[in-house]
MIKOL-888279 format. One record per residue: x, y, z of N, C-alpha, C in turn; residue number from 1; residue in one letter; chain. Coordinates in steps of 0.2 Angstrom, whole numbers. Each point is the difference from the previous one (the first is absolute). Layout:
N
   n.x   n.y   n.z  ca.x  ca.y  ca.z   c.x   c.y   c.z num residuo cadena
     X     Y     Z     X     Y     Z     X     Y     Z NUM       A      A
...
This chain:
221
   n.x   n.y   n.z  ca.x  ca.y  ca.z   c.x   c.y   c.z num residuo cadena
   -14  -128   122     5    -2    -6    -4     1    -7   1       X      A
     4     4    -4    -1     0    -6     1    -7    -4   2       X      A
    -6    -1    -5     3    -6    -3     3     2    -7   3       X      A
     4    -4    -3     4     1    -6    -4     4    -6   4       X      A
    -6     0     0    -5     3    -5    -1     7     2   5       X      A
    -1     1     7    -1     7     2     7     3    -1   6       X      A
     6    -4     2     4     3     0     3     4    -7   7       X      A
    -1    -6    -5     0     3    -8    -4     6     0   8       X      A
    -4     0     2    -6     7    -2     3     6     3   9       X      A
     3     0     7     4     4     2     6     2    -4  10       X      A
     4    -3    -1     5     1    -6    -2     3    -5  11       X      A
    -4    -2    -3    -1     3    -7    -3     8     1  12       X      A
    -4     1     6    -2     6     3     6     5     1  13       X      A
     5    -3     3     4     3     3     5     2    -7  14       X      A
     1    -4    -5     4     1    -6    -4     5    -4  15       X      A
    -6     0     0    -4     6    -4     2     8     4  16       X      A
    -1    -2     6     1     6     3     8     3     0  17       X      A
     4    -4    -1     8     2     0     1     3    -7  18       X      A
    -4    -2    -5     2     3    -8    -4     6     2  19       X      A
    -7     1     3    -3     8     0     4     3     3  20       X      A
     2    -1     5     7     4     5     5     2    -4  21       X      A
     3    -5    -5     4     2    -4     0     6    -5  22       X      A
    -6    -2    -2    -3     6    -6     1     6     4  23       X      A
    -4     1     6    -3     6     4     8     3     2  24       X      A
     5    -3     0     5     2     3     4     3    -8  25       X      A
     0    -3    -5     2     4    -5    -4     5    -3  26       X      A
    -6     0     1    -4     7    -1     2     6     4  27       X      A
     1    -2     7     2     5     4     8     2    -1  28       X      A
     5    -3    -3     6     1    -1     0     4    -6  29       X      A
    -5    -1    -7    -2     3    -5    -2     7     1  30       X      A
    -5     0     5    -1     8     2     6     4     3  31       X      A
     4    -3     3     6     5     3     4     2    -5  32       X      A
     0    -6    -5     6     1    -7    -3     7    -4  33       X      A
    -7     0    -1    -3     4    -3     0     7     3  34       X      A
     0    -1     7    -2     7     3     8     4     0  35       X      A
     5    -4    -1     6     4    -1     2    -1    -6  36       X      A
    -4     0    -6     2    -1    -6     6    -5    -3  37       X      A
     1    -7     5     5    -5    -1    -1    -4    -5  38       X      A
     3     1    -6    -2    -6    -5     5    -6     1  39       X      A
     5     0     3     4    -4     2    -3    -6     5  40       X      A
    -3     4     4    -1    -4     7    -8    -2    -3  41       X      A
    -4     3    -6    -6    -4    -3     2    -7    -3  42       X      A
     7     0    -3     1    -6    -3     2    -6     5  43       X      A
     3     3     6     2    -5     5    -7    -4     2  44       X      A
    -5     4     1    -7    -4     3    -3    -4    -4  45       X      A
     2     2    -8    -3    -4    -5     4    -6     1  46       X      A
     6    -1     1     3    -6     1    -2    -5     6  47       X      A
    -4     3     5    -1    -3     6    -7    -4    -1  48       X      A
    -4     1    -8    -6    -3    -2     2    -7    -3  49       X      A
     5    -1    -1     2    -5    -5    -2    -6     2  50       X      A
     0    -3     6    -2    -6     5    -7    -2    -1  51       X      A
    -4     6    -1    -7     0     1    -4    -7    -2  52       X      A
     1     0    -6    -2    -6    -4     1    -6     2  53       X      A
     6     0     2     2    -8     3    -4     0     6  54       X      A
     0     5     5    -5    -2     5    -7    -1     0  55       X      A
    -3     4    -6    -7    -2    -1    -1    -6    -4  56       X      A
     5    -3    -3     0    -6    -3     0    -6     5  57       X      A
     5     1     4     0    -6     6    -7     0     4  58       X      A
    -3     6     0    -6     0     6    -5    -3    -5  59       X      A
    -1     1    -7    -4    -4    -3    -1    -6     0  60       X      A
     8    -4    -1     2    -6     1    -3    -4     6  61       X      A
     1     4     7    -2    -3     5    -7     1     1  62       X      A
    -4     3    -3    -6     1     0    -4    -7    -3  63       X      A
     2    -1    -6     1    -6    -4     0    -6     4  64       X      A
     5    -1     4     2    -5     4    -5     0     5  65       X      A
    -3     4     3    -5     0     5    -5    -3    -3  66       X      A
    -3     1    -5    -5    -2    -4     0    -8    -1  67       X      A
     6    -1    -3     3    -8     0     1    -4     7  68       X      A
     3     1     4     0    -3     7    -6    -1     4  69       X      A
    -3     5    -1    -7     3     6    -6     0    -4  70       X      A
    -7     0     2    -5     2    -1    -3     6     4  71       X      A
     3     5    -3    -2     6     4   -10     3     0  72       X      A
    -1     1     7    -7     1     0    -3     6    -5  73       X      A
    -5     2     0    -2     5    -4     3     9     1  74       X      A
     2     1     8     0     5     2    10     1    -2  75       X      A
     4    -6     1     5     0     0     2     0    -8  76       X      A
    -3    -4    -5    -1     2    -7     0     5    -3  77       X      A
    -5     6     4     0     6    -3     6     3     1  78       X      A
     4     0     8     5     2     0     5    -1    -5  79       X      A
     2    -7    -1     5    -1    -3    -1     2    -8  80       X      A
    -7     0    -2    -1     2    -8     2     8     0  81       X      A
    -2     5     4     1     6     2     8     2    -2  82       X      A
     3    -5     4     7     1    -1     3     0    -7  83       X      A
    -3    -5    -3     1    -1    -7     0     7    -4  84       X      A
    -4     1     2    -2     8    -4     2     7     4  85       X      A
     4     0     5     3     3     4     6     0    -3  86       X      A
     3    -6     0     7     0    -3     1     2    -8  87       X      A
    -6    -1    -3     0     4    -8    -1     7     0  88       X      A
    -3     3     4     0     7     2     7     3     2  89       X      A
     4    -4     5     5     2     2     8     0    -5  90       X      A
    -1    -4    -4     3    -1    -6    -1     6    -5  91       X      A
    -6     1     0    -2     7    -5     3     7     4  92       X      A
    -2     0     7     4     4     4     7     3    -1  93       X      A
     3    -7     1     7     1    -2     3     5    -6  94       X      A
    -5    -4    -6     2     3    -6    -3     7    -1  95       X      A
    -4     3     4    -4     5    -1     6     5     4  96       X      A
     4    -2     5     5     4     3     6     1    -4  97       X      A
     1    -6    -3     7     1    -2    -1     4    -7  98       X      A
    -5    -1    -4    -1     4    -6     0     8     2  99       X      A
    -4     1     5    -1     8     2     6     1     2 100       X      A
     5    -2     4     6     2     3     4     1    -8 101       X      A
     2    -5    -3     3     1    -7     0     7    -4 102       X      A
   -10     0     0    -2     7    -4     3     7     5 103       X      A
    -1    -1     7     2     6     5     9     1    -2 104       X      A
     4    -6     0     5     3    -2     3     2    -8 105       X      A
    -5    -2    -3     1     4    -9    -2     7     1 106       X      A
    -6     1     4    -1     8     2     6     4     4 107       X      A
     2    -3     4     5     4     5     6     0    -5 108       X      A
     1    -2    -3     6    -2    -6     1     8    -4 109       X      A
    -6     2     0     0     6    -5     0     6     4 110       X      A
     0    -1     6     3     6     6    -3     6    -2 111       X      A
    -7    -1    -1    -4     8    -1    -5     0     6 112       X      A
     3     7     4    -4     1     6    -6     1     1 113       X      A
    -4     2    -6    -7     0     0    -2    -8     0 114       X      A
     3    -3    -4    -2    -8     0     1    -3     7 115       X      A
     4     2     3     4    -4     7    -6     3     6 116       X      A
    -2     6    -3    -5     3     6    -8    -3     0 117       X      A
     0    -2    -7    -7    -3    -2     0    -7     3 118       X      A
     6    -3     0     1    -8     2    -2     1     8 119       X      A
     3     4     4     1     2     7    -9     0     1 120       X      A
    -3     4    -3    -7     2     0    -4    -5     0 121       X      A
     2    -6    -4    -5    -7    -1     3    -5     5 122       X      A
     3     2     6     2    -5     4    -5     0     5 123       X      A
    -4     5     1    -7    -3     4    -3    -7    -2 124       X      A
     0    -2    -8    -2    -6    -1     4    -5     3 125       X      A
     7     1     1     4    -6     2    -1     1     9 126       X      A
    -2     4     2    -1    -1     8    -6    -3     1 127       X      A
    -7     1    -3    -6    -4    -1     3    -6     1 128       X      A
     3    -3    -7     1    -7     1     5    -3     5 129       X      A
     5     4     2     3    -3     7    -3    -2     5 130       X      A
    -6     6     1    -5    -1     5    -5    -6    -2 131       X      A
    -1    -2    -5    -4    -5    -3     4    -8     1 132       X      A
     6     2    -1     3    -7     2     0     0     6 133       X      A
     1     4     5     1    -1     7    -6    -3     3 134       X      A
    -6     3    -2    -8    -3     1     1    -8    -2 135       X      A
     1    -1    -6     1    -8    -3     4    -4     4 136       X      A
     6     3     2     3    -5     5    -3    -1     7 137       X      A
    -5     6     2    -2    -1     6    -5    -5    -1 138       X      A
    -4     1    -6    -5    -7    -1     1    -6     0 139       X      A
     7    -3    -1     3    -6     2     2    -1     6 140       X      A
     1     4     3     3    -1     6    -5     0     5 141       X      A
    -7     2    -2    -5     0     5    -5    -4    -5 142       X      A
     2    -5    -3    -4    -4    -4    -6    -4     3 143       X      A
    -1    -1     6    -5    -3     3    -5     5     4 144       X      A
     1     6    -1    -4     6     3    -4     3    -7 145       X      A
    -7    -5     0    -4     3    -6    -1     7    -1 146       X      A
    -3     3     7    -1     7     0     7     5    -3 147       X      A
     4    -2     3     7     4     0     2    -1    -9 148       X      A
    -1    -5    -2     2     0    -7    -4     3    -5 149       X      A
    -6     0     2    -5     4    -3     0     7     0 150       X      A
     2     3     6     0     7    -1     7     2    -2 151       X      A
     6    -4     0     6     1    -4    -1     0    -7 152       X      A
    -4    -3    -2    -1    -2    -7    -4     9    -3 153       X      A
    -4     3     4    -3     4    -1     4     7    -1 154       X      A
     5    -3     5     5     8     1     4    -1    -7 155       X      A
     2    -7    -1     3     0    -5    -3     4    -8 156       X      A
    -7    -1     0    -4     1    -5     0     9     0 157       X      A
     2     2     7    -1     7     0     6     3    -3 158       X      A
     6    -4     2     7     2    -3    -1     1    -8 159       X      A
    -3    -5    -3     0    -2    -6    -5     5    -4 160       X      A
    -4     3     3    -4     6    -2     3     7     1 161       X      A
     5     0     4     4     6     1     4     0    -6 162       X      A
     4    -5    -3     5     1    -5    -4     2    -6 163       X      A
    -7    -1    -1    -4     0    -7    -1     9     0 164       X      A
     0     3     6    -2     6     1     6     5    -1 165       X      A
     6    -4     2     7     3     0     3     0    -7 166       X      A
    -3    -5    -4     2     0    -7    -4     3    -5 167       X      A
    -6     2     1    -4     6    -3     3     7     1 168       X      A
     2     0     6     4     8     0     6     1    -2 169       X      A
     4    -6     0     7    -2    -5    -1     2    -7 170       X      A
    -5    -4    -3    -2     1    -7    -2     7    -1 171       X      A
    -5     3     5    -1     7    -4     7     5     2 172       X      A
     4    -2     4     6     5     0     4    -2    -7 173       X      A
     1    -7     0     4    -2    -7    -2     3    -5 174       X      A
    -8     1    -2    -1     2    -7     0     8     0 175       X      A
     0     3     6     2     8     0     8     0    -1 176       X      A
     4    -5     2     7     1    -1     3    -1    -6 177       X      A
    -3    -6    -4     0     0    -7    -1     5    -5 178       X      A
    -4     5     2    -1     6    -4     4     5     1 179       X      A
     4     1     5     4     4     2     7    -1    -1 180       X      A
     3    -8     1     7    -2     0     1    -1    -7 181       X      A
     6     3    -2     2     1    -7     3    -7    -2 182       X      A
    -2    -4    -4     1    -7    -1     0    -6     4 183       X      A
    -4     3     5     0    -6     7    -7    -4     0 184       X      A
    -4     0    -6    -5    -1     0     0    -8     1 185       X      A
     5    -3    -4     0    -7     0     2    -3     6 186       X      A
     5     2     3     1     0     7    -4    -2     5 187       X      A
    -5     6     1    -5     0     4    -5    -5    -2 188       X      A
    -1    -1    -5    -6    -6    -3     3    -6     2 189       X      A
     6    -3    -2     4    -5     3    -1     0     8 190       X      A
     1     5     3     0     0     8    -6    -1     3 191       X      A
    -6     1    -3    -6     0     1    -1    -8    -1 192       X      A
     2    -2    -6     0    -7    -2     2    -6     6 193       X      A
     5     2     1     4    -3     6    -2     0     6 194       X      A
    -3     5     3    -4     1     6    -6    -3     0 195       X      A
    -4     0    -6    -6    -4     0     1    -8     2 196       X      A
     7    -2    -3     0    -6     0     2    -2     8 197       X      A
     3     5     3     3    -2     7    -5     0     4 198       X      A
    -8     1    -2    -6    -1     4    -1    -7    -1 199       X      A
     1    -2    -4    -1    -7    -1     1    -5     7 200       X      A
     6     2     4     2    -3     5    -6     0     6 201       X      A
    -3     6     2    -3     0     5    -8    -3    -3 202       X      A
     0     1    -6    -7    -4    -3     1    -8     1 203       X      A
     7    -2     1     0    -8     0    -2    -2     8 204       X      A
     4     7     4     0    -2     7    -7     0     1 205       X      A
    -4     4    -2    -8     0     2    -3    -7    -3 206       X      A
     1    -3    -5     0    -5    -2     2    -6     5 207       X      A
     5     0     2     3    -5     6    -5     0     6 208       X      A
    -1     7     2    -3     1     6    -7    -5    -1 209       X      A
    -4     1    -5    -5    -2    -2     0    -9     0 210       X      A
     6    -2    -2     1    -8     0     2    -2     7 211       X      A
     2     4     5     1    -2     5    -6     0     4 212       X      A
    -5     4    -1    -7     0     3    -4    -7    -3 213       X      A
     1     0    -6    -2    -7    -3     1    -6     5 214       X      A
     7    -1     0     4    -5     3    -3    -1     7 215       X      A
    -2     4     3    -2     1     7   -10    -1     1 216       X      A
    -3     3    -5    -7     2     1    -3    -4    -6 217       X      A
     3    -1    -6    -4    -3    -5    -2     6    -6 218       X      A
    -5    -1    -4    -2     4    -4     3    -2    -7 219       X      A
    -1     6    -4     5     1    -6     7     0     0 220       X      A
     3    -3    -5     8     0    -1     0     4    -5 221       X      A
C-alpha cells in the first residue's frame, strides 16, 4: 500500500504527464490544420492551450507542499526538483506553440500559393517534434526503467538533429526563392524566422528528456 508521500509523488508525475499529453495533442492537431491550410482550426488549437499555465502552477504548488510536509530522500528530491524545471519548460513550449500558430495564421491569410507550399515543406520539422513528444511521453510511462529512458532520450536527440538538417535545407530554398519572388523577400524572411522559433519546441523536449534522466540517475541538471 502506498504511503501518502508516495501517492503525492505519483500524482505530481501523473499531472506532468497530463500536461505533456495535452501539448502533444495540440501539436498534432496543429499539424493537421497546417497540412490543410486551415487558419481557423489553428485558432481553435491555440484556444486549447489557455489552461496550461494553470495546470503547471498547480503542479509547482503541489511540489512545494511535498517539500513542506515530507522530507524527500535524495532520489525523490531530484525527481521533484526536475519537475519544477520541467513545468517551466512546458510553459515555454505552450508559448512557443501559441506564437508559432499565430504567425502561421498570418502567413496563411496572405493566400499566396508559394508561401503555403513552403509552409507545407517545413512541416517535416513538426513531424519530428510530434515524434519527440511521443518519446517524451514514453519516458514518463516507463519512468522506472533506466535503460529504456536513456534509449528514448537518444531517440529524441536524433529527432532534434533531424530538424537542424531540415531547417538548413529550408533556409537554402528560401534564399533562392527570395531572389526569385517579386516583392516576397520579407515574407520568406519572416517565415524562416517563425520556423526557427518553432524549433525551440523540440529543443525544450530534448531538455526535458535530460531532466527526466537526471531525476532517475543523477548527474548535472
